[in-house]
Backbone bond lengths (Angstrom), bond angles and torsions (degrees), N, CA, C in turn:
res aa  C-N    CA-C-N  psi(-1)  N-CA   C-N-CA  omega(-1)  CA-C   N-CA-C  phi
1 X - - - 1.450 - - 1.529 109.15 -
2 X 1.326 116.30 134.18 1.456 121.45 -178.54 1.525 110.68 -76.60
3 X 1.316 116.26 136.19 1.456 121.18 179.92 1.524 109.73 -77.45
4 X 1.308 116.32 139.63 1.455 121.91 -179.40 1.531 110.50 -69.62
5 X 1.331 116.04 142.25 1.460 121.02 175.99 1.527 110.86 -103.88
6 X 1.340 117.46 4.82 1.462 121.39 178.70 1.522 108.14 -71.23
7 X 1.326 118.17 122.62 1.476 120.40 -178.06 1.526 112.08 -68.89
8 X 1.321 115.35 159.89 1.463 120.98 175.64 1.526 110.11 -73.59
9 X 1.306 115.84 151.97 1.469 123.12 173.58 1.528 114.81 57.82
10 X 1.326 116.75 40.76 1.462 120.61 174.92 1.524 108.19 -78.39
11 X 1.335 115.89 131.27 1.459 120.70 178.56 1.525 109.57 -123.16
12 X 1.326 115.15 143.60 1.461 121.83 178.20 1.509 109.96 -126.90
13 X 1.332 115.07 153.72 1.455 122.51 171.02 1.524 107.32 -119.22
14 X 1.331 115.38 137.06 1.462 122.27 179.99 1.524 107.87 -122.34
15 X 1.328 117.28 117.43 1.454 121.72 175.60 1.523 107.20 -90.29
16 X 1.343 115.52 117.47 1.456 122.06 -175.31 1.526 109.08 -109.08
17 X 1.319 116.53 136.58 1.457 121.59 179.96 1.522 110.79 -65.95
18 X 1.327 115.86 126.78 1.461 121.63 174.95 1.517 114.00 88.44
19 X 1.331 113.99 174.27 1.462 121.63 175.71 1.522 107.55 -86.89
20 X 1.323 116.62 139.15 1.463 121.11 -177.28 1.523 110.64 -100.17
21 X 1.322 115.28 142.83 1.464 120.64 176.60 1.528 109.61 -74.77
22 X 1.318 115.51 163.25 1.470 120.08 176.39 1.525 110.96 -60.23
23 X 1.328 117.42 -35.05 1.462 121.63 179.34 1.531 110.78 -63.40
24 X 1.328 116.47 -43.54 1.465 120.17 179.29 1.526 109.95 -67.67
25 X 1.310 117.43 -43.80 1.465 120.72 179.12 1.528 110.35 -59.85
26 X 1.335 116.94 -37.18 1.467 121.59 179.40 1.535 112.01 -64.93
27 X 1.319 117.68 -19.94 1.472 121.36 178.49 1.530 111.79 -74.14
28 X 1.329 116.50 -7.93 1.465 122.21 -179.03 1.527 110.16 -127.83
29 X 1.336 117.65 64.21 1.474 119.82 -175.80 1.527 113.31 -64.41
30 X 1.333 117.34 -20.81 1.455 120.28 -179.01 1.532 112.80 -82.40
31 X 1.339 117.15 -6.11 1.460 121.29 -178.19 1.520 110.82 -113.11
32 X 1.329 115.45 149.63 1.458 122.77 174.38 1.522 108.35 -98.60
33 X 1.321 116.16 161.03 1.462 121.96 -178.76 1.514 108.91 -116.18
34 X 1.340 116.16 132.49 1.465 118.98 173.37 1.520 107.89 -93.73
35 X 1.293 116.94 166.71 1.454 121.37 -179.97 1.518 112.08 -60.59
36 X 1.316 116.15 144.26 1.461 121.87 177.58 1.522 107.15 -87.09
37 X 1.331 116.67 115.11 1.468 119.59 -177.49 1.521 112.95 -116.29
38 X 1.308 117.95 -29.83 1.468 120.70 -176.82 1.519 111.45 -109.42
39 X 1.318 117.49 9.66 1.453 120.35 -174.57 1.515 111.95 93.52
40 X 1.321 116.80 -7.53 1.456 122.57 177.20 1.527 108.96 -110.59
41 X 1.321 116.74 164.88 1.462 121.53 -175.26 1.516 110.30 -122.14
42 X 1.324 116.78 137.26 1.459 121.37 175.10 1.519 109.55 -107.72
43 X 1.331 115.42 125.57 1.459 122.96 171.50 1.519 106.51 -108.18
44 X 1.323 116.81 140.09 1.455 118.66 -179.18 1.522 110.03 -148.28
45 X 1.321 114.67 155.57 1.454 118.89 177.10 1.509 112.27 163.40
46 X 1.314 113.97 -177.48 1.455 122.41 -177.22 1.529 110.42 -73.56
47 X 1.320 115.67 140.25 1.457 122.72 175.46 1.524 106.39 -124.57
48 X 1.329 116.67 117.66 1.461 121.31 -170.35 1.518 115.90 -81.62
49 X 1.334 117.92 -19.06 1.470 119.31 -177.21 1.521 109.77 -163.79
50 X 1.329 116.46 165.44 1.463 119.27 174.99 1.531 111.56 -60.47
51 X 1.316 117.30 -33.48 1.459 121.22 178.36 1.521 110.52 -64.63
52 X 1.336 117.21 -41.77 1.473 121.22 176.68 1.527 110.84 -62.52
53 X 1.321 116.86 -40.45 1.459 120.95 179.24 1.530 110.51 -62.73
54 X 1.318 116.91 -46.41 1.468 120.30 178.30 1.528 111.05 -63.17
55 X 1.338 116.98 -36.30 1.458 120.66 177.41 1.514 112.41 -64.06
56 X 1.334 116.91 -40.95 1.465 120.47 177.54 1.519 110.37 -63.65
57 X 1.322 116.28 -44.97 1.464 119.87 179.32 1.528 111.16 -61.97
58 X 1.328 116.93 -37.52 1.462 120.99 177.75 1.535 110.80 -66.06
59 X 1.340 117.52 -38.34 1.470 120.59 177.15 1.526 111.28 -65.96
60 X 1.348 116.69 -41.48 1.466 119.33 175.77 1.526 109.25 -56.51
61 X 1.312 116.04 -47.17 1.462 121.53 -178.26 1.525 111.23 -64.04
62 X 1.329 117.49 -45.15 1.467 121.43 -178.45 1.529 112.01 -62.44
63 X 1.329 116.38 -30.16 1.462 120.91 179.34 1.532 112.39 -88.56
64 X 1.333 116.84 1.95 1.462 121.00 178.50 1.510 113.81 73.59
65 X 1.346 117.08 23.91 1.459 121.27 -179.28 1.522 110.70 -87.98
66 X 1.314 116.11 145.84 1.464 121.66 177.19 1.520 109.19 -101.88
67 X 1.333 116.28 118.09 1.460 121.65 176.05 1.526 106.87 -86.12
68 X 1.324 115.69 111.78 1.464 121.37 179.88 1.520 110.38 -79.34
69 X 1.316 115.27 -40.05 1.479 120.84 -177.74 1.512 109.10 -149.32
70 X 1.324 114.63 142.98 1.456 121.95 174.43 1.520 106.47 -133.60
71 X 1.330 116.40 128.08 1.460 116.95 -179.74 1.524 110.39 -146.36
72 X 1.324 113.73 146.86 1.451 119.61 176.01 1.520 108.23 -79.69
73 X 1.322 115.75 134.06 1.463 120.69 -179.35 1.531 109.06 -88.01
74 X 1.336 116.97 152.54 1.458 119.76 178.82 1.531 110.57 -63.00
75 X 1.318 114.28 151.82 1.467 119.93 179.36 1.507 111.81 -66.76
C-alpha cells in the first residue's frame, strides 16, 4: 500500500458567493464560518485528505454554491 503524502493539519479556506443559510452551513460541520462582510461567506477548516477536499467541492456543487476562491491556509 502506498503511503500518503498529504501533510498533517492541512487547512483550507473557501470563499463562497453570497450569504449562506443555517441549513447550508450545517452541511459542512467540519468547517467554521467567518463573518460575512462583503456579501460573501468564508468557510475554513482542516481537510484530512485529497478525497475529503474533493468531497467538500462536490457538496458545494450539489448545493448550487459558487466557490469564488479556494486557498490553503498557512500551517
